[in-house]
Rosetta silent file (secondary structure, phi, psi, omega in degrees, C-alpha in Angstrom):
SEQUENCE: MSVLLTFRVPSDAISFGRAARAAGVSVTVDPLVPLESGTRSIHVEGAADADFATFEQELHATGNVSEFSVLDEHEDSRRYSLSWTNDAGSMFADLRDAGAHVLSAGGNGDYWEFETRFQTQDDLAAFSDQRQARDSPLEVLSLQKDGLRENAAFGLTDDQHETLLAALDAGFYDVPRDTTTVELAETLGISDQSLSERLRRAHAALIENALR
SCORE:     score description
SCORE:     0.000 S_00000001
   1 L     0.000  135.298 -178.449 -117.707 -110.386   64.637 S_00000001
   2 L   -72.150  161.761 -175.391 -119.054 -109.099   61.341 S_00000001
   3 E  -128.486  132.548  177.389 -117.191 -109.583   58.074 S_00000001
   4 E   -96.806  126.644  178.807 -116.748 -107.106   55.222 S_00000001
   5 E  -126.834  124.874  171.047 -116.783 -108.595   51.729 S_00000001
   6 E  -111.842  125.227 -177.455 -116.223 -106.675   48.506 S_00000001
   7 E  -143.760  166.097  173.666 -116.836 -108.742   45.403 S_00000001
   8 E  -134.874  156.151  179.772 -117.793 -108.451   41.779 S_00000001
   9 E  -137.646  157.434  174.582 -119.792 -110.601   39.400 S_00000001
  10 E   -58.287  146.598 -176.037 -120.412 -110.549   35.649 S_00000001
  11 H   -57.765  -30.454 -179.095 -123.121 -108.109   34.717 S_00000001
  12 H   -63.544  -17.420 -179.874 -125.334 -110.934   33.444 S_00000001
  13 H   -77.469   -9.862 -176.840 -125.739 -112.114   37.055 S_00000001
  14 L  -123.207  131.752 -179.486 -127.729 -108.948   37.889 S_00000001
  15 H   -60.357  -40.436  176.339 -130.984 -107.946   36.209 S_00000001
  16 H   -63.210  -32.593  179.767 -129.945 -104.272   36.366 S_00000001
  17 H   -66.210  -40.432  178.058 -126.642 -105.302   34.835 S_00000001
  18 H   -64.731  -38.030  177.115 -128.323 -106.830   31.815 S_00000001
  19 H   -66.695  -39.686  179.312 -130.319 -103.635   31.367 S_00000001
  20 H   -64.434  -39.347  179.496 -127.142 -101.560   31.698 S_00000001
  21 H   -64.134  -43.553 -177.777 -125.390 -103.652   29.057 S_00000001
  22 H   -63.601  -33.821 -175.591 -128.244 -103.253   26.583 S_00000001
  23 H   -98.326   -8.966 -178.504 -128.301  -99.472   27.055 S_00000001
  24 L    68.148   40.197 -179.180 -124.566  -98.839   27.458 S_00000001
  25 L  -126.251  172.186  172.681 -124.949  -97.134   30.841 S_00000001
  26 E  -114.255  151.118 -175.484 -123.722  -97.596   34.409 S_00000001
  27 E  -128.367  136.032  173.146 -126.020  -98.056   37.399 S_00000001
  28 E  -124.980  124.253  176.009 -125.534  -97.256   41.075 S_00000001
  29 E   -83.993  138.126 -179.769 -128.013  -98.478   43.676 S_00000001
  30 L   -53.388  142.094 -174.965 -128.508  -96.078   46.555 S_00000001
  31 L   -64.378  161.478 -179.379 -126.278  -97.067   49.512 S_00000001
  32 L    53.341   53.033 -174.431 -127.468  -99.146   52.466 S_00000001
  33 E   -70.303  123.469  169.845 -130.064 -100.819   50.297 S_00000001
  34 L   -68.210  134.008 -171.643 -132.909 -102.506   52.226 S_00000001
  35 L   -92.944   -0.353  174.124 -133.161 -105.944   50.670 S_00000001
  36 L   -79.106  163.547  178.136 -136.874 -106.468   51.121 S_00000001
  37 L   -64.883  150.815  179.169 -139.250 -105.694   48.299 S_00000001
  38 E   151.748 -169.293 -177.231 -140.379 -102.110   48.049 S_00000001
  39 E   -84.653  130.439  178.915 -139.546  -98.746   46.545 S_00000001
  40 E  -134.075  175.155  175.507 -135.866  -97.983   45.983 S_00000001
  41 E  -132.901  148.565  178.792 -133.890  -95.540   43.885 S_00000001
  42 E  -134.478  152.941  178.744 -131.018  -96.001   41.446 S_00000001
  43 E  -113.355  127.451 -176.090 -128.761  -93.567   39.628 S_00000001
  44 E  -119.111  127.621 -179.428 -128.034  -94.246   35.956 S_00000001
  45 E  -124.401  149.991  176.549 -125.227  -92.533   34.053 S_00000001
  46 L  -160.549 -173.019  175.254 -124.112  -92.653   30.451 S_00000001
  47 L   -70.827  173.224 -178.055 -122.715  -90.589   27.623 S_00000001
  48 L   -59.045  -27.604 -179.575 -124.641  -87.592   26.349 S_00000001
  49 L  -103.146   26.066 -178.335 -126.336  -89.893   23.816 S_00000001
  50 L   -58.125  142.526 -175.491 -127.069  -92.670   26.338 S_00000001
  51 L   -92.627   78.060 -178.824 -130.057  -94.795   25.378 S_00000001
  52 H   -68.348  -28.489  178.364 -132.212  -94.423   28.481 S_00000001
  53 H   -62.364  -41.247  177.172 -135.287  -95.605   26.561 S_00000001
  54 H   -65.250  -40.745  177.997 -133.607  -98.982   26.011 S_00000001
  55 H   -58.797  -44.384 -179.437 -132.651  -99.149   29.666 S_00000001
  56 H   -66.288  -37.253  176.041 -136.269  -98.570   30.671 S_00000001
  57 H   -63.164  -41.462  179.907 -137.485 -101.211   28.235 S_00000001
  58 H   -68.565  -32.713  175.087 -135.003 -103.685   29.701 S_00000001
  59 H   -59.120  -45.247  177.838 -136.184 -102.852   33.232 S_00000001
  60 H   -59.713  -38.953 -174.203 -139.671 -103.921   32.197 S_00000001
  61 H   -73.206  -17.813 -177.468 -138.242 -107.084   30.662 S_00000001
  62 H   -64.395  -30.919 -179.564 -136.450 -108.178   33.847 S_00000001
  63 L    86.923  -13.522  179.058 -139.724 -109.315   35.393 S_00000001
  64 L  -113.380    9.436  172.143 -138.752 -108.198   38.909 S_00000001
  65 E  -111.329  110.445 -174.244 -139.329 -104.454   38.448 S_00000001
  66 E   -82.007  -34.292  178.753 -143.043 -103.799   38.817 S_00000001
  67 E  -161.417  157.352  177.016 -143.004 -100.040   38.239 S_00000001
  68 E  -156.184  161.671  176.703 -140.618  -97.100   38.051 S_00000001
  69 E  -147.592  155.947  179.107 -140.569  -93.367   37.498 S_00000001
  70 E   -85.286  121.277  178.445 -137.917  -90.757   36.709 S_00000001
  71 E   -82.528  -45.246  174.591 -137.061  -88.660   39.774 S_00000001
  72 E  -150.886  157.646 -171.931 -134.689  -86.277   38.006 S_00000001
  73 E  -141.152  133.622  175.229 -133.120  -86.084   34.583 S_00000001
  74 L  -130.111  178.831 -176.051 -129.950  -84.555   33.144 S_00000001
  75 L   -60.663  -38.635 -174.654 -128.204  -84.789   29.808 S_00000001
  76 L  -120.884   15.980 -179.802 -126.090  -87.766   30.805 S_00000001
  77 E  -158.777  157.150  173.173 -127.877  -89.238   33.827 S_00000001
  78 E  -143.037  148.013  171.588 -131.226  -90.111   35.349 S_00000001
  79 E  -114.245  129.734 -177.240 -132.376  -91.093   38.818 S_00000001
  80 E  -113.781  143.361  163.965 -135.218  -93.557   39.031 S_00000001
  81 E  -100.726  130.864 -176.850 -137.579  -94.519   41.796 S_00000001
  82 E  -146.243  160.446  174.558 -138.623  -98.112   41.322 S_00000001
  83 E  -114.658  126.937  179.030 -140.286 -101.069   42.991 S_00000001
  84 E  -128.101  161.412  174.333 -138.622 -104.434   42.674 S_00000001
  85 L  -117.649  146.838 -179.821 -139.209 -107.930   43.949 S_00000001
  86 L   -92.582   92.427  178.854 -136.458 -110.290   45.023 S_00000001
  87 L   -63.650  144.711  177.586 -136.987 -113.354   42.861 S_00000001
  88 L   -56.126  131.901  178.846 -135.713 -116.603   44.326 S_00000001
  89 L    94.069   -9.265  179.545 -132.152 -117.150   43.196 S_00000001
  90 L   -76.633  161.076 -179.547 -131.343 -113.516   42.503 S_00000001
  91 H   -59.573  -46.295 -178.150 -128.226 -111.912   43.929 S_00000001
  92 H   -66.360  -35.053  178.293 -130.204 -109.522   46.128 S_00000001
  93 H   -66.281  -42.030  179.501 -132.431 -112.343   47.395 S_00000001
  94 H   -66.700  -37.435  175.803 -129.420 -114.458   48.379 S_00000001
  95 H   -64.466  -42.807  178.316 -127.849 -111.493   50.172 S_00000001
  96 H   -60.539  -46.590 -177.030 -131.118 -110.858   51.995 S_00000001
  97 H   -63.647  -27.107  178.277 -131.451 -114.514   53.020 S_00000001
  98 L   -86.430    0.068  179.716 -127.908 -114.411   54.440 S_00000001
  99 L    72.521   25.409 -176.691 -128.754 -111.331   56.519 S_00000001
 100 L   -84.046  152.896  170.649 -126.208 -109.195   54.664 S_00000001
 101 E  -104.068  129.884  175.546 -126.148 -105.405   54.469 S_00000001
 102 E   -91.253  110.838  179.967 -125.365 -103.908   51.056 S_00000001
 103 E   -82.940  -32.459  173.794 -123.151 -100.885   51.675 S_00000001
 104 E  -159.044  151.395  178.722 -122.749 -100.109   47.979 S_00000001
 105 E  -156.311  136.704  178.868 -123.689 -101.744   44.705 S_00000001
 106 E   176.933  165.968  179.151 -123.270 -100.738   41.107 S_00000001
 107 E   177.730 -165.540 -178.219 -121.812 -101.573   37.756 S_00000001
 108 L  -135.875 -149.820 -178.430 -122.084 -101.404   33.992 S_00000001
 109 L   -79.147   -6.045 -178.711 -122.436 -103.831   31.129 S_00000001
 110 L  -104.356  -57.616 -176.630 -119.347 -105.814   32.133 S_00000001
 111 E  -137.617  154.797  170.016 -119.210 -106.215   35.908 S_00000001
 112 E  -119.444  136.923 -179.555 -121.124 -105.297   39.044 S_00000001
 113 E  -115.473  136.209  179.724 -119.309 -104.615   42.305 S_00000001
 114 E  -122.616  136.987  166.704 -120.817 -105.017   45.778 S_00000001
 115 E  -110.759  119.267 -172.097 -119.529 -103.901   49.169 S_00000001
 116 E  -132.405  161.099  175.118 -121.331 -105.952   51.802 S_00000001
 117 E  -133.007  127.260  177.706 -121.238 -106.752   55.492 S_00000001
 118 E  -106.890  143.269 -175.838 -122.226 -110.101   56.989 S_00000001
 119 L   -69.591  -32.491  179.205 -122.988 -110.466   60.675 S_00000001
 120 L  -139.920  163.878  175.725 -120.973 -113.703   61.023 S_00000001
 121 H   -66.536  -32.132  177.713 -118.513 -115.774   59.027 S_00000001
 122 H   -63.616  -39.093  177.609 -121.122 -118.556   58.909 S_00000001
 123 H   -62.549  -42.360  178.210 -123.550 -116.178   57.155 S_00000001
 124 H   -63.014  -43.434 -179.615 -120.855 -115.328   54.619 S_00000001
 125 H   -63.183  -39.476  179.490 -120.069 -119.016   54.053 S_00000001
 126 H   -64.429  -41.031  178.201 -123.759 -119.798   53.504 S_00000001
 127 H   -63.815  -45.663 -179.141 -124.043 -116.996   50.938 S_00000001
 128 H   -62.332  -42.219  178.975 -120.899 -118.154   49.127 S_00000001
 129 H   -62.969  -39.490  179.992 -122.122 -121.763   49.065 S_00000001
 130 H   -63.103  -42.632  179.451 -125.473 -120.638   47.664 S_00000001
 131 H   -67.425  -36.490  176.657 -123.831 -118.732   44.812 S_00000001
 132 H   -63.361  -41.961 -179.073 -121.580 -121.717   44.060 S_00000001
 133 H   -64.393  -29.237  178.051 -124.633 -123.973   43.961 S_00000001
 134 L   -86.517    6.176 -177.159 -126.223 -121.617   41.444 S_00000001
 135 L    56.489   40.524  178.626 -123.035 -121.802   39.364 S_00000001
 136 L  -134.166   66.849 -176.515 -122.599 -118.074   39.932 S_00000001
 137 L   -67.948  163.802 -177.621 -119.347 -117.741   41.911 S_00000001
 138 L  -103.529  148.600  168.089 -117.980 -114.451   43.179 S_00000001
 139 E   -97.763  106.095 -175.913 -114.712 -112.718   42.408 S_00000001
 140 E   -76.396  125.158  178.375 -113.555 -111.623   45.860 S_00000001
 141 E   -97.386  -35.294  175.452 -111.841 -108.226   45.829 S_00000001
 142 E  -159.316  150.717  179.865 -111.350 -107.849   49.582 S_00000001
 143 E  -148.613  126.051  178.795 -112.335 -109.660   52.761 S_00000001
 144 E  -157.638  151.807  174.062 -111.729 -108.555   56.332 S_00000001
 145 E   -71.251  139.991 -174.071 -113.188 -108.722   59.781 S_00000001
 146 H   -63.775  -28.624 -179.502 -114.952 -105.509   60.652 S_00000001
 147 H   -66.157  -13.886  179.960 -113.034 -105.173   63.900 S_00000001
 148 H   -85.922   -5.048  178.617 -109.867 -104.588   61.888 S_00000001
 149 L   -68.700  149.766 -177.044 -111.165 -101.320   60.471 S_00000001
 150 L   -86.439   93.983 -176.315 -109.421  -98.228   61.699 S_00000001
 151 H   -64.662  -28.937 -174.669 -112.095  -96.563   63.820 S_00000001
 152 H   -60.838  -28.436 -179.658 -109.866  -93.625   64.658 S_00000001
 153 H   -63.514  -22.514  179.435 -110.197  -92.354   61.104 S_00000001
 154 H  -105.025    4.086  179.611 -113.854  -91.706   61.864 S_00000001
 155 L    73.159   20.011 -176.839 -113.277  -90.366   65.362 S_00000001
 156 L  -100.503  143.366  167.866 -115.074  -93.333   66.935 S_00000001
 157 L   -80.377  166.770  178.522 -114.210  -95.253   70.055 S_00000001
 158 H   -61.026  -40.153  179.040 -114.486  -99.041   69.927 S_00000001
 159 H   -63.354  -41.225  179.065 -117.688  -98.886   72.006 S_00000001
 160 H   -65.579  -42.320  178.624 -119.230  -96.326   69.661 S_00000001
 161 H   -60.354  -46.675  179.298 -118.262  -98.387   66.636 S_00000001
 162 H   -61.656  -41.405 -177.596 -119.792 -101.526   68.160 S_00000001
 163 H   -67.139  -42.497  179.079 -122.978  -99.676   69.095 S_00000001
 164 H   -62.807  -42.115  179.138 -123.506  -98.198   65.637 S_00000001
 165 H   -66.635  -40.461  178.157 -123.096 -101.596   63.982 S_00000001
 166 H   -62.993  -40.320  178.907 -125.438 -103.225   66.497 S_00000001
 167 H   -64.320  -41.386  179.335 -128.010 -100.500   65.829 S_00000001
 168 H   -64.719  -45.987 -179.062 -127.700 -101.008   62.080 S_00000001
 169 H   -63.030  -34.926 -176.732 -128.001 -104.804   62.360 S_00000001
 170 L   -82.494   -3.758 -179.991 -131.057 -104.508   64.616 S_00000001
 171 L    83.072   20.882 -178.968 -132.872 -102.200   62.201 S_00000001
 172 L   -64.857  -29.583 -178.193 -132.661  -99.107   64.402 S_00000001
 173 L   -96.336    2.666  176.987 -132.050  -96.932   61.328 S_00000001
 174 L   -73.603  161.811  176.262 -134.764  -98.540   59.198 S_00000001
 175 L  -124.230  110.077   -1.649 -137.987  -96.683   58.424 S_00000001
 176 L   -75.870  164.952 -177.889 -140.011  -97.665   60.351 S_00000001
 177 L   -67.532  144.339  177.601 -137.585  -98.805   63.049 S_00000001
 178 L   -95.698   -3.978  179.687 -137.370 -102.509   63.843 S_00000001
 179 L  -151.497  167.290  178.946 -136.105 -101.944   67.385 S_00000001
 180 L  -114.031  168.621  176.689 -136.132  -99.372   70.188 S_00000001
 181 H   -63.294  -34.280  179.538 -133.370  -97.839   72.269 S_00000001
 182 H   -64.103  -47.176 -179.587 -134.589  -99.906   75.230 S_00000001
 183 H   -66.017  -40.659  179.903 -134.319 -103.178   73.297 S_00000001
 184 H   -66.292  -40.105  177.944 -130.960 -102.232   71.800 S_00000001
 185 H   -61.235  -41.039  178.530 -129.607 -101.232   75.222 S_00000001
 186 H   -62.879  -40.052  178.636 -130.633 -104.622   76.636 S_00000001
 187 H   -62.075  -37.647 -177.961 -128.814 -106.377   73.795 S_00000001
 188 H   -87.246   -9.425  179.245 -125.623 -104.415   74.552 S_00000001
 189 L    74.235   31.795  178.272 -125.994 -104.774   78.313 S_00000001
 190 L  -129.780  170.550  179.995 -126.108 -101.040   79.024 S_00000001
 191 L   -77.333  160.122  177.807 -128.774  -98.616   80.202 S_00000001
 192 H   -60.390  -40.290  179.362 -131.112  -96.806   77.829 S_00000001
 193 H   -64.779  -42.967  179.249 -129.556  -93.482   78.859 S_00000001
 194 H   -63.113  -39.412  178.082 -126.027  -94.760   78.231 S_00000001
 195 H   -62.346  -46.722 -178.659 -127.075  -96.013   74.809 S_00000001
 196 H   -60.633  -42.412  179.367 -128.616  -92.657   73.867 S_00000001
 197 H   -66.013  -40.240 -179.436 -125.494  -90.780   74.976 S_00000001
 198 H   -66.070  -41.419  178.291 -123.222  -93.185   73.112 S_00000001
 199 H   -64.109  -42.755 -179.530 -125.247  -92.868   69.908 S_00000001
 200 H   -62.810  -43.124  179.322 -125.267  -89.062   70.111 S_00000001
 201 H   -66.189  -38.543  179.136 -121.498  -88.944   70.610 S_00000001
 202 H   -65.949  -43.260  178.386 -120.961  -91.440   67.783 S_00000001
 203 H   -62.881  -42.188  179.642 -123.169  -89.459   65.416 S_00000001
 204 H   -62.985  -40.408  179.661 -121.383  -86.246   66.349 S_00000001
 205 H   -65.342  -42.596  178.794 -117.988  -87.867   65.740 S_00000001
 206 H   -63.340  -43.941  179.729 -119.036  -89.177   62.337 S_00000001
 207 H   -64.435  -44.023 -179.270 -120.425  -85.810   61.265 S_00000001
 208 H   -60.793  -43.161 -175.177 -117.358  -83.951   62.532 S_00000001
 209 H   -86.049  -22.292 -178.206 -114.900  -86.250   60.767 S_00000001
 210 H   -93.952  -30.795 -171.926 -116.892  -86.847   57.581 S_00000001
 211 H  -107.860  -15.312 -179.847 -118.290  -83.408   56.839 S_00000001
 212 L   -97.751    0.000    0.000 -115.719  -80.937   58.142 S_00000001
């Protein structure tokens, strides 16, 4: 059973956090962040006089951001597209190595908060041990088994909930996909048709309950 962990760390533990501190801004990484290297986007907010130039200089200085560009710009915020690499020992690299999914991540010059999901308790323990070994412990804000979440609030049955998580873990929603409906159905022990119907009903339930 997967485990949900929400934690925070001092901003200095995150390269984006150090940049945010220098510029006096807050940073939000787009949700469901793929942890492999590649192009990602972040949203940066500050006061009307926020020093975005300093933030951009600090991005260059981190050493793990190879390039970036401004996607859109407002008086008090900017959205950047950037390419980063996961240096050994970084927070994102350790999460990737533990097979974790980052559901949300963001912070300012003081703290960064992460909402994550680990596939097993052993994966979570390995991640925690790694951070302890790096003398970078976590402040745990909440910890719970995913099965304890109230699926009814999203209009999902237990089977639909299980299927969506299995699809996410298997990379079904990645671009490009890491698995097919046939392979996912075999993992769940159901037919390809049953899987497709279950996914469609689950998607419809999420849209109905989240957007209406």
